[in-house]
DRENLUM-574552 format. One record per atom (N, C-alpha, C, O, CB): residue in three letters; z, x, y. Coordinates in steps of 0.2 Angstrom, whole numbers, plus 5000, padded with zeros to 4 digits. Glycine has a CB too. Layout:
REM DRENLUM-574552
alaZXY...
This chain:
REM DRENLUM-574552
unk549949515002unk550349585002unk550649595009unk550349575014unk549949644999unk551149635010unk551449655016unk551149715018unk551049765014unk552249655016unk550949725024unk550549785027unk550749795034unk550949745038unk549849775026unk550749855036unk550949875043unk550349875047unk549749895045unk551249945043unk550349855053unk549849865058unk550149895065unk550649875067unk549449795059unk549749945067unk549949975074unk549449955079unk548949995080unk550050055073unk549549905083unk549049885088unk549049925094unk548649915099unk549249815090unk549549975095unk549550025100unk550150005105unk550449955104unk548950015104unk550250045110unk550750035115unk551450035111unk551849995114unk550649975119unk551550075106unk552150075102unk552350015099unk552949995098unk552750105107unk551849975098unk552049905094unk551949915087unk551449945085unk551649845097unk552349885083unk552249885076unk552349815073unk552749775075unk552849925072unk551849795069unk551949725065unk551849735058unk551549785055unk551349685067unk552249695054unk552249695047unk551949625045unk552349575047unk552949715043unk551349615042unk551049555042unk550849545035unk550749595031unk550549545047unk550649485033unk550349465026unk549649475027unk549249455031unk550549395024unk549349515022unk548649525021unk548449515014unk548849525010unk548449595024unk547749495013unk547549485006unk547549555002unk547349605005unk546849455006unk547749554996unk547649614992unk546849634992unk546449584990unk547949604985unk546649694993unk545949704993unk545649694986unk545949704981unk545849784995unk545049684986unk544649674980unk544149734979unk543749744984unk544249604980unk544149764973unk543849834973unk543049814972unk542849774969unk544049864967unk542649864975unk541949864974unk541849904968unk542349924964unk541549894980unk541249914966unk541049944959unk541450014958unk541650034953unk540349954959unk541450054964unk541750124963unk542450124966unk542650184967unk541250174967unk542750074967unk543450074970unk543950064965unk543950044960unk543450024976unk544550084968unk545150084964unk545750044968unk545850064974unk545450154961unk546150004965unk546649974969unk547350004966unk547450004960unk546649894968unk547750024971unk548350054969unk548950014972unk548949994978unk548350124972unk549450004968unk550149974970unk550550034973unk550650084969unk550549934964unk550650024979unk550950084983unk551650094980unk552050044980unk550950074990unk551850154979unk552550174977unk552850214983unk553550214984unk552650214971unk552450254987unk552750294992unk552150304997unk551650314995unk553050364990unk552350305004unk551850315009unk552250355015unk552650325017unk551450255011unk551950405017unk552350445022unk552050435029unk551450425030unk552350525020unk552550445033unk552350445041unk552150515043unk552550565041unk552950415045unk551650525046unk551350585048unk551350585056unk551250535059unk550650605045unk551450645059unk551450645066unk550750625069unk550750595074unk551550715069unk550250635065unk549550605068unk549550525068unk549150495071unk548950635063unk549950495064unk550050425064unk550250395071unk550150345073unk550450395058unk550650445074unk550850415080unk550350405086unk550450375091unk551350465083unk549750435084unk549250425089unk548950355089unk548750325094unk548650475088unk549050325083unk548850255082unk549450215085unk549350155088unk548850235074unk550050235084unk550650205087unk550550195095unk550750145098unk551250235085unk550350255098unk550250255105unk549650215107unk549550195113unk550250325107unk549150205103unk548550175104unk547950225106unk547450205110unk548650135110unk548050285104unk547550345106unk547350385100unk547550445100unk547750385112unk547050355095unk546950385088unk546650455089unk546150465093unk546650345083unk546850505085unk546550575086unk545950585081unk545550625082unk547050625084unk545950535076unk545350535072unk545150465071unk545550415073unk545450575065unk544550445068unk544350375067unk543850355072unk543850375078unk544950335066unk543550305070unk543050275075unk543250205078unk543850205080unk542350265071unk542850155078unk542950095081unk543550055078unk543950025082unk542350055081unk543650065071unk544150025068unk544850055070unk545250015072unk544050035060unk544850115071unk545550145073unk545650125080unk546250115082unk545550225072unk545150125084unk545250115091unk545450035092unk545850025097unk544550125095unk545249995088unk545349925089unk546149905087unk546349855089unk544949885084unk546449955083unk547149945082unk547349895077unk547849875076unk547449925088unk546849885072unk546949835067unk547049865060unk547049825055unk546449785067unk546949925059unk546949965053unk547649975051unk548149995055unk546550025053unk547849965044unk548449985042unk548450065041unk548050095038unk548549955034unk549050095044unk549050165044unk549250195037unk549450155032unk549550195049unk549350255036unk549650285030unk549150325026unk548850295022unk549950235026unk549050385028unk548550425024unk548850475019unk548550515016unk548150475029unk549550465018unk549850505013unk550250455008unk550750435010unk550350555016unk549850435003unk550150384999unk550050404991unk549650444989unk549850315000unk550450364987unk550450374980unk550650314977unk551050274980unk550850434978unk550450294971unk550650234967unk550350234960unk550050284957unk550450174971unk550250174958unk550050154951unk549450114952unk549450064955unk550550124947unk548850134948unk548250094948unk548350024945unk548650024939unk547750134945unk548149974948unk548249904946unk547549874944unk547549824940unk548549864950unk546949904947unk546349874946unk545849924947unk545949964952unk546249804950unk545249914944unk544649964945unk544049924946unk543949874943unk544650014940unk543549954949unk542849924950unk542449934943unk542649974939unk542549954955unk541949904943unk541549894937unk541249964935unk541049974929unk541049844937unk541150004940unk540750074938unk541250134938unk541050184937unk540250084944unk541950114938unk542450174938unk542450194931unk542550154926unk543150144941unk542450264930unk542450294924unk543050344923unk543250364917unk541850324922unk543350374928unk543850424927unk544550404929unk544950444928unk543650484932unk544650344931unk545250314933unk545350254929unk544950214928unk545350304940unk546050244926unk546150184922unk546750144925unk547150174929unk546350204915unk546750084924unk547350044926unk548050074922unk548050094917unk547349974923unk548550084927unk549150114924unk549150194926unk549750224926unk549150114917unk548650224928unk548650294930unk549150304937unk549150254941unk547950314932unk549450354937unk549850374943unk549350414947unk549050464945unk550450414941unk549250404953unk548850434958unk549150444965unk549550414967unk548150404958unk548850494968unk548950504975unk548350504979unk547750504976unk549350574977unk548350494986unk547750484990unk547450544993unk547850584995unk547850434995unk546850554992unk546450604996unk546150575002unk545750525001unk545950644992unk546350595008unk546250555014unk545450555016unk545250505020unk546650575020unk545050605015unk544450605017unk543850575013unk543850595007unk544250675019unk543450535015unk542950505011unk542250525014unk542150515020unk542950425011unk541850565011unk541250595013unk540650565010unk540750515006unk541250665012unk540050585012unk539450555010unk539350575003unk538950534999unk538850585014unk539650635000unk539550654993unk538950694992unk538850714986unk539550594989unk538550704997unk537850744996unk537750805001unk537350844999unk537350694997unk538150805006unk538050865011unk538350925008unk538650925003unk538250845018unk538250985011unk538451045009unk539251055009unk539551085005unk538251105014unk539551015014unk540251015014unk540550975009unk541050995006unk540550995021unk540350915007unk540550875002unk540450914995unk540850914991unk540150805001unk539950954995unk539750994989unk540251044987unk540451064982unk539151024989unk540551074993unk541151124992unk541851094992unk542351124992unk541051164998unk541851024992unk542550994992unk542850984999unk543350954999unk542951034988unk542551005004unk542750995011unk542550925014unk542150925018unk542651055015unk542750875011unk542550805013unk542650795020unk542350755023unk542850755008unk543250815023unk543350805030unk542950835035unk542950825041unk544050825031unk542450885032unk541950915037unk541350885036unk540850905040unk541950985035unk541250835032unk540650795032unk540550755038unk540950725041unk540650745026unk539850755041unk539750725047unk539850655047unk539950615052unk538950745049unk539850625041unk539950555040unk540650535038unk540750475036unk539350525036unk541050575038unk541750565035unk542150505038unk542050495044unk542150625035unk542450475034unk542950425036unk543650435033unk543750465028unk542750355033unk544150415037unk544850435036unk545250375034unk545350325037unk545150475042unk545550385028unk546050335025unk546650325030unk546950375032unk546250365018unk546750265032unk547350255036unk547150255044unk547550245048unk547850305035unk546450275045unk546250275052unk545550235052unk545550185056unk546050345054unk545050255048unk544450215048unk544450155044unk544150105045unk543850255046unk544850155039unk544950095034unk545750095032unk546050145033unk544550105028unk545950045029unk546650035028unk546950085024unk546650105019unk546749965025unk547550105026unk547950155022unk548450135018unk548450075016unk548250205027unk548950175017unk549450165012unk550150125014unk550550115010unk549650225008unk550150115020unk550750075022unk550750005021unk550749965026unk550950095030unk550649985015unk550549915012unk550749915005unk550849965002unk549849895014unk550849855002unk551049854995unk550449874991unk550549894985unk551149774994unk549849874993unk549249894989unk548749934994unk548749915000unk548949834985unk548449984991unk547850014995unk547250024990unk547350024984unk548150074998unk546750024993unk546050034990unk545750104992unk545750124998unk545649984991unk545550144987unk545150204988unk544550214984unk544550184978unk545650264987unk544050244985unk543550264981unk543850304975unk544350344975unk542950304984unk543550294969unk543750324963unk543850404964unk544350434962unk543250314957unk543350434967unk543350504968unk543950534973unk544150594973unk542750534971unk544250484976unk544850504981unk545550494978unk546050504981unk544750464987unk545550474971unk546150464968unk546350534964unk546050554960unk546150404963unk546850564967unk547150624964unk547650614958unk548150574960unk547450674969unk547550634952unk547950624947unk548650654948unk548750704951unk547650654941unk549150614947unk549850634948unk550250634941unk550350584938unk550250584953unk550450694939unk550750694932unk551450664933unk551750654938unk550850764930unk551750644927unk552350614927unk552950654929unk553450634931unk552550594919unk552850724929unk553350764931unk553450774939unk553950794941unk553150834929unk553050734943unk553050734950unk553150664952unk552750624950unk552350764953unk553650654956unk553850594959unk553250564964unk552950604966unk554550594962unk553350494965unk552850464969unk552950494976unk552550504980unk552850394969unk553650504978unk553850524985unk553550594986unk553250614991unk554550534986unk553650644981unk553350704981unk552550704982unk552250744985unk553550754975unk552250664977unk551550654977unk551250634984unk550750664986unk551350614972unk551550594987unk551350574994unk551350624999unk550850635002unk551750514996unk551950664999unk551950715004unk551550775002unk551350815007unk552750745004unk551350784996unk550950844994unk550250834996unk549850884996unk550950844986unk550050774998unk549350764999unk549150785006unk548550795008unk549150684999unk549650805010unk549450825017unk549750895018unk549450945019unk549550775022unk550450885020unk550850945022unk550751005017unk550551055018unk551550925023unk550950985010unk550951035005unk550251065004unk550151125003unk551351014999unk549751015003unk549151035002unk548751075007unk548451125006unk548650975001unk548951055013unk548651095019unk548951165020unk548551215021unk548751055026unk549551165019unk549851235019unk549651275013unk549551335014unk550651225019unk549651255007unk549351295002unk548651325003unk548551375002unk549351244995unk548251275006unk547551305007unk547551355012unk547151405011unk547051245009unk547851345018unk547851395023unk548151465021unk547951515023unk548151365030unk548751455017unk549051515015unk548651555010unk548651615009unk549751505013unk548351515006unk547851545001unk547351585004unk547151645002unk547551494996unk547051555010unk546551585014unk546751655016unk546351705016unk546251545019unk547351655019unk547651715022unk547951765017unk548251815019unk548151695027unk547951755011unk548251795006unk548951805006unk549251865004unk547851865007unk549351755007unk550051755007unk550351775000unk550051744995unk550351695010unk550751825000unk550951844993unk551651884994unk551951874999unk550451894990unk551851914989unk552551944989unk552552004994unk553152024995unk552751964982unk551952034996unk551952085000unk551852065008unk551752105012unk551452134998unk551952005009unk551851975016unk552451955019unk552851915016unk551351915015unk552451965025unk552951935030unk552651885034unk552151895037unk553351985034unk552851825034unk552551765037unk553051745043unk553651725041unk552351715032unk552851735049unk553151705054unk552951625054unk552251615055unk553151735061unk553351585054unk553151515055unk553451485061unk554051475062unk553351465048unk553051465066unk553251435072unk553151365072unk552651335072unk552851475078unk553751325074unk553751255074unk553951225067unk553551235062unk553051225076unk554551205066unk554751185060unk554851105059unk555351085056unk555451215058unk554351075062unk554350995060unk554150995053unk554151045049unk553850965064unk553950935050unk553750925043unk553250975041unk553251005035unk553450855042unk552750995045unk552151035043unk552451105042unk552351145038unk551551035047unk552851125047unk553151195047unk553651205041unk553751255038unk553551205053unk554051145040unk554551145034unk554151165028unk554351195023unk554951085034unk553551125027unk553151135021unk552851205021unk552751235015unk552551085021unk552651235027unk552451305027unk552951355024unk552851395020unk552251325034unk553651345026unk554151385023unk554151375015unk554251425012unk554851365026unk554151315013unk554151305006unk553651335002unk553751364997unk554151225004unk553051335004unk552451365001unk552451435002unk552351474997unk551751335004unk552651465007unk552651535008unk553151565003unk553051625000unk552851555015unk553751535003unk554251564998unk554051554991unk554151604987unk554951524999unk553651504989unk553451494982unk552951544981unk552851564975unk553051424981unk552551574986unk552051624985unk552351694985unk552051744984unk551551614990unk553051694987unk553351754986unk553451794993unk553751854993unk553051804982unk553251764998unk553351795005unk554051805008unk554451765006unk552851765010unk554151845012unk554651845017unk554551805023unk553951815026unk554851925019unk554951755024unk554851705030unk555351715035unk555951715035unk554851635027unk555051715041unk555451715048unk555251645051unk554651635053unk555251775053unk555751605052unk555651535054unk555851535061unk556351555063unk555951485050unk555451495065unk555551495073unk555551425075unk555051385074unk555051535077unk556051405079unk556051335082unk556551335087unk556951385088unk556151285076unk556551275091unk557051275097unk557651235095unk558151225098unk556651245103unk557551195089unk558151155086unk558551185081unk558251205076unk557851085084unk559151185081unk559551215076unk559551175070unk559651205064unk560351225079unk559451115070unk559451065064unk558851085060unk558851085054unk559450995066unk558251105063unk557651125060unk557751195057unk557551205051unk557051115064unk558051235060unk558151305058unk558651305052unk558551335047unk558451345063unk559151255052unk559551245046unk559251225040unk559351245035unk560151195048unk558751175041unk558351155036unk557951205033unk557851215027unk557951095038unk557651245037unk557151305035unk557551355031unk557351375026unk556951345041unk558251365032unk558651405028unk558751375021unk558751415016unk559351415032unk558851305021unk558951275015unk558251275011unk558351275004unk559151205016unk557751285014unk557051285010unk556851355008unk556451375005unk556551265015unk557351405010unk557151475008unk557051525013unk556951585012unk556651475003unk556951505020unk556851555025unk557351615025unk557951605024unk556851525032unk557051675026unk557451735026unk557851745032unk558351775032unk557051795024unk557451735038unk557751745044unk557551685049unk557051655048unk557551815048unk557951665053unk557851615058unk557951635065unk558351675066unk558251555056unk557551605069unk557551625076unk557451565081unk557051525080unk556951675078unk557951555085unk557951495090unk557651525096unk557951565100unk558751475091unk557051505097unk556651525103unk556851495110unk556651515115unk555951515102unk557351445110unk557651425116unk558151465119unk558351465125unk557851355115unk558451505114unk559051545117unk558951615116unk559451655117unk559651525113unk558351645113unk558251715112unk557551725113unk557151685113unk558451735105unk557351795114unk556751815115unk556451815108unk556551865104unk556651885119unk556051765106unk555751765099unk555351825097unk555351845092unk555451695098unk554851845102unk554451895100unk554851965099unk554651995094unk553951905106unk555351975103unk555752035103unk556052035096unk556052085093unk556252035108unk556351975094unk556751975088unk556251985082unk556452015077unk557051915087unk555651955082unk555151965076unk554952035076unk554952065070unk554551915078unk554852065081unk554652135081unk555252185078unk555152225075unk554452165088unk555852165080unk556452205078unk556452195070unk556652235067unk557052175081unk556352135068unk556452115061unk555852145057unk555952155051unk556452045060unk555352165060unk554752195056unk554652275058unk554152295057unk554152155058unk555152305061unk555152375063unk554652385068unk554352445068unk554952415057unk554552345072unk554052345078unk553352335076unk552852335081unk554152415081unk553152325070unk552552315068unk552252245069unk551652235070unk552452325060unk552652195068unk552352125068unk552252095061unk552352135056unk551752115072unk552152035061unk552052005054unk551352005052unk550852005056unk552251935054unk551252015045unk550552005042unk550251945044unk549651935045unk550552025035unk550651885043unk550351815044unk550851785049unk551451785048unk550251785037unk550551745054unk550851705058unk550551635058unk549951625058unk550951725066unk550951585057unk550651515056unk551051475062unk551651465062unk550851485049unk550651445067unk550951405071unk550851325069unk550251305068unk550551415078unk551351295069unk551351225067unk551651175072unk551651115072unk551751215060unk551751205078unk552051175084unk551451135088unk551651085091unk552451215088unk550851165088unk550351135093unk550551145100unk550151125105unk550251065092unk551051185101unk551251205108unk550951265111unk550951315107unk552051205109unk550751265117unk550451335119unk550851395119unk550651445117unk550251325126unk551551385120unk552051435119unk552051465112unk552051525110unk552751415122unk552051415107unk552151435100unk551451465098unk551551515094unk552251365096unk550851435100unk550251475098unk550251545101unk549951585097unk549651425101unk550451555107unk550451625109unk550951665106unk550751725105unk550551615117unk551451635104unk551951675100unk551651705094unk551751755091unk552651635099unk551351655090unk551051675084unk550551725085unk550451775081unk550651615081unk550051725090unk549651775091unk549951845093unk549751895091unk549151755097unk550451845097unk550851905099unk551251935094unk551251995094unk551251885105unk551451895089unk551951925084unk551551945078unk551851985074unk552451875082unk550851935078unk550451955072unk550352035073unk550252055078unk549851925072unk550352065067unk550252145067unk549552155068unk549152115067unk550552175061unk549352215070unk548652235070unk548352225063unk548652245057unk548552315072unk547752205062unk547452185056unk547752125053unk547652105047unk547352245051unk548152085056unk548552035054unk548151965054unk547551965056unk549152025057unk548451915052unk548051845052unk548551795056unk549151795055unk547951825045unk548151745059unk548551695062unk548151625060unk547551625060unk548551705070unk548551575058unk548351515057unk548651465062unk549251465064unk548551485050unk548151425066unk548351375070unk548351305067unk547751285065unk547951375077unk548851275066unk548951215062unk549151155066unk548851105065unk549351225056unk549551165071unk549751115075unk549251085079unk548851125083unk550351135079unk549151025080unk548550995084unk548751005091unk549350995093unk548550915082unk548251015095unk548351025102unk547651015106unk547151025103unk548651095104unk547751005112unk547150995116unk546851055120unk546251065121unk547250935121unk547351095122unk547151155126unk547651205126unk548251195126unk546951135134unk547451275126unk547951325126unk547551385129unk547051395128unk548151345119unk547951415134unk547651475137unk547951545133unk548551555132unk547951485144unk547451585131unk547651645128unk547351705131unk546951695136unk547451645120unk547451765129unk547251825131unk546851865125unk547051905122unk547751875134unk546151845125unk545851865119unk545851945118unk545951965112unk545051845119unk545751985123unk545652055122unk546352085120unk546352125115unk545452085129unk546852065123unk547552085121unk547752055114unk548052095110unk548052075126unk547651995113unk548051965108unk547551965101unk547851965096unk548151895109unk546951965102unk546451965096unk546052025095unk546052055090unk546051905097unk545652035100unk545152085099unk545452155098unk545252195093unk544652095106unk545952175102unk546252245101unk546652255095unk546852305093unk546552265107unk546852195092unk547252195086unk546752185080unk547052185074unk547752145086unk546152165081unk545752145075unk546052095071unk546052095065unk545552215071unk546252045074unk546551985071unk546051945067unk545451935070unk546951945075unk546251915062unk545851855059unk546251795061unk546851785060unk545851865051unk545851745064unk546251685066unk545851625063unk545251625064unk546151675074unk546251585060unk545851525057unk546251455059unk546751455061unk545951525049unk545851405058unk546151335059unk546351315053unk545951315048unk545651295063unk546951285053unk547251255046unk547251175047unk547551155052unk547951275045unk546851145043unk546851065043unk547051035037unk547651025036unk546151045046unk546551025033unk546650985026unk546451035021unk546151085022unk546350915026unk546551015015unk546351055009unk545651025006unk545550965005unk546851065004unk545251075003unk544651044999unk544951014993unk545451034990unk544151104997unk544650964991unk544850924985unk544950964979unk545350944974unk544450864984unk544551014978unk544551054972unk545251094971unk545351124966unk544051094971unk545651104977unk546251134977unk546751094973unk547351124972unk546451154984unk546751034972unk547250994970unk547551014963unk548151024962unk547050924969unk547151034958unk547451064952unk547851124953unk548451134950unk546951074947unk547651164958unk548051224959unk548751204963unk549251234961unk547651274964unk548651154967unk549351134970unk549751104965unk550351124966unk549151084976unk549551064961unk549951034956unk550351094951unk550951094950unk549550994951unk549951144950unk550151194945unk550751234949unk551251254946unk549651244943unk550551254956unk551051284960unk551751254960unk552251274959unk550851304967unk551751184961unk552351144962unk552651144955unk553351144955unk552151074964unk552351134950unk552651124943unk552951194941unk553451194939unk552151094938unk552451244941unk552651314938unk553251344942unk553651384940unk552051354938unk553251334949unk553751364953unk554351324954unk554851334958unk553451384960unk554351264951unk554851214952unk555051194959unk555651194961unk555451234948unk554551184963unk554651174970unk554851104971unk554651054969unk553951184974unk555451094975unk555751034976unk555451004982unk555751004988unk556551044977unk554850974982unk554550944987unk554950894991unk554850884997unk553850914985unk555350854987unk555750804990unk556250824995unk556450784999unk556050764985unk556350894995unk556850915001unk556550915008unk556850915012unk556950994999unk555850905008unk555550895014unk555650825017unk555550815023unk554750905014unk555850785013unk555950715016unk556650705019unk557150715015unk555850665010unk556650675025unk557350665028unk557550595028unk558150585028unk557350695035unk557150545028unk557250475028unk556850435024unk556250455023unk557350455035unk557050385021unk556650335017unk556750265020unk557350245022unk556850335010unk556250225020unk556250155023unk555950105019unk555450125015unk555950155030unk556050045019unk555649995016unk555149975021unk555149985027unk556149925014unk554549945019unk554049925023unk554249875028unk553949875034unk553449895019unk554749835027unk555049785032unk555349825038unk555449795043unk555449735029unk555549885037unk555849925042unk555449965046unk555650015049unk556449965039unk554749945046unk554249985049unk554349995056unk554250055059unk553549955048unk554549945060unk554649955067unk555150005069unk555050055073unk554849885070unk555750005065unk556250055066unk556050125064unk556150175067unk556850035062unk555650125058unk555450185055unk555050225060unk555150285062unk555150175049unk554550195063unk554050225068unk554450245074unk554250295077unk553450175069unk554850195077unk555250215083unk555650275082unk555650315086unk555650155085unk556050275076unk556450335075unk556050405074unk556250455077unk556850325069unk555450395071unk555050455070unk554750475077unk554750535079unk554450445066unk554650425081unk554350445088unk554950475092unk554750525096unk554150385092unk555550455091unk556050485095unk556350555092unk556850585094unk556650435096unk556050575086unk556150635083unk556950625080unk557250675079unk556150695087unk557150565078unk557750555075unk557650565067unk558150575064unk558050485076unk557050575065unk556950585058unk556450645058unk556150665063unk556650525054unk556350675052unk555850725051unk555350695047unk554950655049unk556150795047unk555250715040unk554750675036unk555050615034unk555550615030unk554550725030unk554750555036unk555050495034unk554450465029unk553850465030unk555150445040unk554750425024unk554350395019unk554550325017unk555050305017unk554350435012unk553950275017unk554150215015unk554150215007unk553650245004unk553550165018unk554550175004unk554650174997unk554650104994unk554950064998unk555250214994unk554450094988unk554450024985unk554750034978unk554849984975unk553650004984
């Protein structure tokens, strides 16, 4: 089979590899769609943000957002059949600790990550444990299913935590793929959305996804405008998807008293003012990462019942043989959400 390898230093190889052979509890899937995520770029650069020795060595096939059709199952598999349509759940846990018991497999001390610790979906076939195969109904495309496993799922869970609803005004800071998904989910939940970014192209996309107001923070005082749009009160919920210290501080500053802030964009360090930004406003601040596996049926229902056009999040499609160009263009931010398709 053809598979992508990212050895680091912005190098990309597409090479022939054997089709994996399933163990007793494993499932083999013929890939139909696999999305590029900003976290994949850490493998592209050679400095993986998650994963152990395998990720560091640069020989793992990337792609933690994948969907396809089951072609083979292990001898002990009972809940998945050949021919099933499935999407990938990226975290593999021990299955016995308190976090695995609650469905938060990515919080397991022994967790392994699909596409980082072991081969991911940027290949003609991928292998996952049976319990990591998320059922994908016929009504949802493989492209949508792949994107739903990270961006949509993560945003659904964090907005569910913060109680986003029709009575909520949400400021979304940073409108890359994750921020675009945040707009889509917030609108599906009925919220009023204020979208903030420095790029007009991303603001235009946010409008097409349903954002009620847009703010270009490179040419205007974003905090001032958000306060004007909310009668000086601030927003009930602010979600930073930029990972940029300025964006994170804007989220904290724009949140109303007794409001909530989610920090979703990955970052290494940010300087804040706890007394002014958090304590005196009694803010609730959460980290947004991935979703517990038990949320998947709710995510499917929301997408189906609200007729969410998840594919609107996808800006470009590539074949696996175009991987070098695809990763390079994504790195240069010439694409937003890019997906390999078969």
